[in-house]
C-alpha positions as CSV (number, residue, x, y, z in Angstrom):
1,M,2.7,35.9,-33.9
2,Y,-0.2,38.6,-33.7
3,W,-0.1,38.6,-30.3
4,F,3.3,40.0,-30.0
5,K,5.5,42.8,-31.9
6,P,8.2,43.5,-31.3
7,G,9.9,47.2,-30.1
8,A,10.9,47.9,-26.4
9,K,7.0,48.7,-24.9
10,N,6.3,45.0,-25.6
11,A,9.9,43.8,-24.4
12,A,9.7,45.2,-21.4
13,S,6.3,43.9,-20.9
14,L,7.5,40.6,-21.7
15,V,10.8,40.1,-19.8
16,L,8.7,42.0,-16.5
17,G,5.9,39.7,-16.8
18,F,8.2,36.5,-17.0
19,A,10.3,38.0,-14.5
20,M,7.5,38.1,-12.2
21,L,6.6,35.0,-12.9
22,V,9.8,33.5,-12.3
23,Y,9.6,35.4,-8.8
24,L,5.7,34.2,-8.2
25,S,7.1,30.5,-8.4
26,A,10.2,30.8,-6.8
27,C,7.7,32.3,-3.5
28,K,5.2,29.4,-3.3
29,P,6.3,26.6,-1.7
30,H,6.8,22.9,-2.8
31,I,4.1,21.4,-2.0
32,E,3.6,17.6,-3.5
33,N,0.5,16.2,-2.6
34,N,-0.8,17.9,0.5
35,G,2.9,18.2,1.7
36,A,2.3,14.7,3.7
37,F,5.7,12.5,4.5
38,D,5.4,10.0,1.2
39,L,4.5,7.1,2.8
40,S,3.3,5.0,0.0
41,G,7.0,5.8,-1.9
42,Y,8.7,5.3,1.3
43,F,7.5,1.5,1.9
44,K,7.2,0.8,-2.1
45,K,11.1,1.6,-1.9
46,E,11.3,-0.3,1.3
47,A,10.0,-3.4,-0.6
48,A,12.1,-2.9,-3.6
49,R,14.7,-2.7,-1.2
50,L,14.3,-6.1,0.7
51,K,13.5,-7.8,-1.8
52,K,16.5,-7.3,-3.6
53,V,18.6,-7.9,-0.3
54,N,16.5,-10.7,0.3
55,R,16.7,-11.6,3.8
56,P,15.9,-14.3,5.5
57,V,12.1,-13.2,8.2
58,K,11.8,-15.2,11.2
59,K,7.5,-14.9,10.6
60,T,5.0,-14.9,13.2
61,V,1.5,-15.2,12.6
62,S,-1.2,-15.5,15.8
63,H,-4.9,-15.9,15.2
64,N,-6.7,-15.2,19.0
65,G,-3.7,-16.6,20.9
66,V,-2.7,-19.5,18.3
67,T,0.9,-18.7,17.1
68,E,3.1,-20.4,14.3
69,T,6.7,-19.6,13.4
70,K,8.6,-20.0,10.7
71,T,11.8,-18.6,8.7
72,V,10.8,-17.7,5.5
73,H,12.1,-15.6,2.1
74,I,9.5,-13.1,1.6
75,A,9.0,-13.4,-2.4
76,N,6.2,-10.1,-2.6
77,W,7.8,-7.8,-0.1
78,E,5.1,-4.9,-1.5
79,Q,2.2,-7.3,-0.7
80,E,3.9,-8.2,2.7
81,L,4.2,-4.5,3.3
82,G,1.0,-3.8,2.1
83,L,-1.1,-2.4,5.2
84,F,2.1,0.2,5.5
85,I,1.4,0.9,1.8
86,D,-2.3,1.4,2.1
87,A,-2.2,4.1,5.2
88,D,-1.0,7.1,2.8
89,I,-2.6,10.3,3.5
90,N,-1.4,11.9,0.5
91,K,-4.4,12.5,-1.7
92,P,-5.8,16.3,-2.6
93,T,-9.4,15.6,-0.6
94,W,-7.6,15.2,2.7
95,R,-5.2,18.1,2.5
96,S,-6.7,19.6,5.9
97,N,-7.6,16.5,7.4
98,Y,-4.7,16.4,9.6
99,N,-2.9,18.2,12.3
100,V,1.1,17.9,11.8
101,T,3.1,18.5,14.4
102,D,7.3,18.5,13.6
103,E,9.1,19.2,16.5
104,D,12.9,17.6,17.6
105,S,13.0,14.3,15.6
106,L,9.5,13.3,15.5
107,L,7.1,13.7,13.0
108,A,3.3,13.4,13.7
109,Y,-0.1,13.4,11.6
110,R,-3.2,13.5,13.7
111,A,-6.5,12.9,12.4
112,K,-8.9,16.2,12.6
113,D,-11.8,13.9,11.6
114,S,-12.7,10.7,13.5
115,T,-13.9,9.2,10.3
116,M,-11.0,9.2,8.3
117,K,-9.1,5.6,8.4
118,V,-5.2,6.7,9.5
119,S,-6.3,8.2,12.8
120,E,-2.6,8.7,13.5
121,I,1.4,8.5,12.2
122,L,4.4,9.1,13.9
123,I,8.2,9.3,12.5
124,K,10.9,8.9,13.7
125,R,13.7,10.8,12.4
126,D,17.7,10.7,13.2
127,Q,19.2,13.1,10.8
128,Q,16.3,12.5,8.2
129,K,17.1,8.9,8.1
130,I,14.1,6.8,9.6
131,R,14.5,5.3,13.0
132,W,10.7,3.9,13.4
133,I,7.2,4.3,11.8
134,L,3.9,3.5,14.0
135,I,1.0,4.0,11.9
136,Y,-2.7,3.8,13.7
137,T,-5.3,3.0,11.6
138,K,-9.6,2.3,12.0
139,T,-12.7,1.9,10.1
140,P,-15.3,4.2,11.0
141,K,-18.1,2.8,13.3
142,N,-21.0,0.8,11.1
143,Y,-23.2,-1.4,12.5
144,L,-21.8,-4.4,11.0
145,Y,-17.9,-4.2,12.0
146,T,-15.1,-2.4,13.3
147,T,-11.1,-2.8,12.8
148,T,-8.8,-1.1,14.2
149,Q,-4.7,-1.7,13.4
150,K,-1.2,-0.9,14.9
151,L,1.4,-0.9,12.3
152,V,5.3,-0.7,13.2
153,Y,8.0,-0.6,11.1
154,Y,11.9,-0.5,12.0
155,P,14.1,-0.6,8.8
156,D,15.9,-3.5,8.5
157,S,14.7,-4.3,11.6
158,I,11.4,-6.0,12.9
159,Y,7.8,-4.9,11.3
160,Y,4.9,-5.5,13.4
161,I,0.9,-5.6,12.0
162,S,-1.8,-5.8,15.7
163,T,-5.5,-5.7,14.1
164,R,-8.7,-6.3,16.7
165,Q,-12.0,-7.0,14.3
166,D,-15.2,-6.8,16.4
167,V,-18.1,-8.0,14.3
168,R,-21.4,-8.1,15.5
169,F,-22.9,-11.4,16.2
170,M,-19.9,-12.9,15.3
171,G,-17.6,-11.8,18.1
172,R,-13.8,-10.3,18.0
173,N,-10.9,-11.3,16.6
174,N,-7.2,-10.5,17.4
175,Y,-4.6,-11.1,14.4
176,R,-0.9,-10.9,15.3
177,V,2.1,-10.4,13.0
178,T,6.0,-10.3,13.3
179,G,8.3,-10.8,10.9
180,V,12.2,-10.2,12.5
181,I,14.6,-9.3,9.4
182,S,17.8,-11.1,9.6
183,K,20.7,-9.4,9.5
């Protein structure tokens, strides 16, 4: 190799350079994306797990107060939990757009910028096990419509989606979906 000539000086430089590289990479904290909880990954794993256990779900859907309840088997959990998966904040361009607090057993992400779609994520943990997840999303204000959502997930128990949509010239729509997972 033209860049390396054997000898004590070059070998020592090579060892020193390698040691510095190892030291610097060890000192740098491992950050995946923006260091945020991998919400999308978590819900994709949950979707795969729920599909495998295939428990019946008592699903209640409400639109402007008109409610219907059925017990169903969810064939596509990834689609069912799609709003949760889409609330992912792990994009490199959003690296500094969230204030993060991790106190006791509550991990919180709050948007610094009011134009962010995901305004808040709260994750309650107990011994690193997820107890519940609460997500607030909204569309940035625009002339035609605004949409706000509250997403709640209790593993192996219940998921809840509440959507309020105000459409100019058409009025307000309220949607609610509650899924109670059978034990």
